[in-house]
C-alpha angles and dihedrals in degrees: 000000000000123000099250114142128195111216114187120200087025094152093058127088103276094025095056090045088055093045092053091045093054093046092049098041110028144037095239118133107230125212103194113202119189134146091210102235119178095285094049123082136179084213087076090059097045095110092058102023094117098032112135089232093056131076120174120208119190106212146108120261087225091064094098094183095055094040091051091050091050090054091050093047102043104029097209125204091211145011122214109196114207096141104125147125103244115174114103095206092055091048088058089054098041116014090168093072090054092048091050098049105027098039109021093032091053090047093054091047093050091051093050090047093048094050091049093046091054089061094056124096117250096266093051091045089055093050097046120102135190105201115192116197114210142161141251089242091084087075095061124218127341125212120234092286135053139030136252110261127192091263099041111133119263113247106159116188106187131050088250094053089045092053092049090047089052091051092049090053092049090053094051089047092055089052097047095039107034103020096241108161103242138173128195129198125188114198135190123236112314126211134170141095121343096026115147107251096239088083121088104254100045091041091053092045095051095042088048091053090054100039093246127146117286102213120203122192115240113325093334092246098125111115130219134178109233124216124189108233095233091055089051096052091049088055090050090053090052093048092048092050102037108015120118116243112257093023131122125215126194118215120198137159101222087232106123112181136161114239088247091055092049091053093045092050090050087052092051092048092050089051090053098041095043105035092164095051113129088221097068119160090043089188088075086071092064116114131172122230136183112293127256111261113255091010108179112232102218142003123187128164129217103215098178094113097059090041096049097039104033102021099239124155129168113251098200129066119206094265097049094042092047093050089052090048095049091047090050094053090046090053096042106054091138091061089048095053093051097050093043089063087089097042131047096191092254121152114271131195097054104095096091102035138064115244 
């Protein structure tokens, strides 16, 4: 079997990072499948757009006919499914988009993969992998103690988390019922270059550059475990190559921070990196706004399984990763202006609720 990999959602934040990583570090031939919604951009693939190991296909994973044709044509040895709507606030405004992509899209992709897998010989079937990339948000909210483990119960709070939980269950069902060799990874909050600026860290960085308000939900005491995106894609590669079919692997950065701490650290970093900025101290830009409905208090990942079984460790701590991220956004303002054409940095997730 050849080493062709389908990466869905490969023009998004994590997906494009994964595509660039594979092109730069492996000999895999990457078929990059993305329908180019607002948070995806071919600008994120510019450095490898014409690389001989990369082929971009503009389509929706729910388009069964085209996806089936792609399986027949390219004969992949693996699928890595990162195609997803991912922003909690948008899921509050428009849950149907998340149901269509995250649940129905995953179903159609699973069916196409299963039908293709059935045509393979035994050796190729044994080598094939369907790697589904998911989130720690499926587990719901932790109290002040404890960590999410691979077998923690699912208790999703938001439409986004519920849609990802549903897709995880579908993937496991296709393994247990049909024998499709699957892998699932659940990661903590990613950050780094190329992240769409609706998410907390890039939004705070860009607003800080421009002296705009830095809004924090509630009192800022919600805790997240932060994972630098390059560390995440290295973990995904390890799981794809060495993971055991049917298994789940949690991927976390061991960087628990409250949202208030995150924004304050960003402000300190901006003060240090831009000592002549007219906005110093950047902390003066912080404001507090009405909290997100159903806002989970705390997420934290137990990554011992992937560390002990596959040898993965994060290379970046929050400070080193954040400095790299701020520097990237400073040096890539053209990318920022292009992607910001579809987003004015307004607050989302308020259309269907009363604040």
